[in-house]
N, C-alpha and C positions, 0 to 999 in steps of 0.2 A: 177801712174808712180813712179818708185823708182830706187834705185841703181841696183836692180836685173834685171829689164827690160833693163836698159842701158847696163849693162855688157853682158846680153844675146844677145842683138842686135849687140853690138860690136864684140862679139865672132863669131856669125854667119856670120857677114859681112866679118871679116878677114879670116874666113875659106873659104868663097866663093872666095875671092880675091886670096889667096895664096895656097889653098889645092885642089881646084876643077879645073880640066882641061877639063871637059865635056862641050859640047855646046848644047844649045837648039835653036830650030828654031825661029828666031826673038827676042831672049833674050840674051843680053850680061851679063853673070853671074858676070864678073868682075865689071861692072858698078853697078849692083844691090848690090854687096858686098860692094863697096865703099859707096854707099848711106846708106846701113844699118849700116855700121861702123860710118858714120858721125851722123846719127840719134842717135845711141847709145851713142856717146860722148856728144851730145847735151842733151840727157836725164840725163846723169850723172851730167853734169854741172848745169842743171836746178834743179835737186834734191838737189845738194849741196847748191845752192843759196837759195832755199826755206827753207832748214834746218837752214842755218845761219840766215835768217830773222826771223824764228820762235823762235830762242834762245834769242831774245831781251826781256828784262824785263822792265816793267814800274812800278815804285813805286809812289803811291799817298798818300800824307799825308794831313790830314785835321786838322787845328788848329782853335779852337774856342776862339775868343778874349773876353776880359771882357765885352765889349759892346754888345755881342751877335752875332757879325758878324763872318763869317768863312773865313779862308784863305786856299786855296787849292794849294799844291805844287806838281808838277809832275816831276819825274826824270826818263829818259830813259837810260838804259845801256845794254850793251851786256854782257851776262853771261860768255862767253868764253874769255873775255879780263881781264887780271889781273889788279888790281888797280894800279894807278900810285904812284910812290914813291917820 
């Protein structure tokens, strides 16, 4: 699933809602259009959230002390956020 699928579903749904005036027996094309449009918006939002989550970076630093023990420091940060001043 990606942005392309979401945009495609949104476009097809809105075309069914606003541009198609035909009817099918037992099928309301306007309702189908609204459902496709909502699924398209949901796909776009889920793709954006997944992409934002994947941009997080974790830095791990290992320090060896003179007595032989090790200290591990982890720092998580988002790559798209500028550093604080």
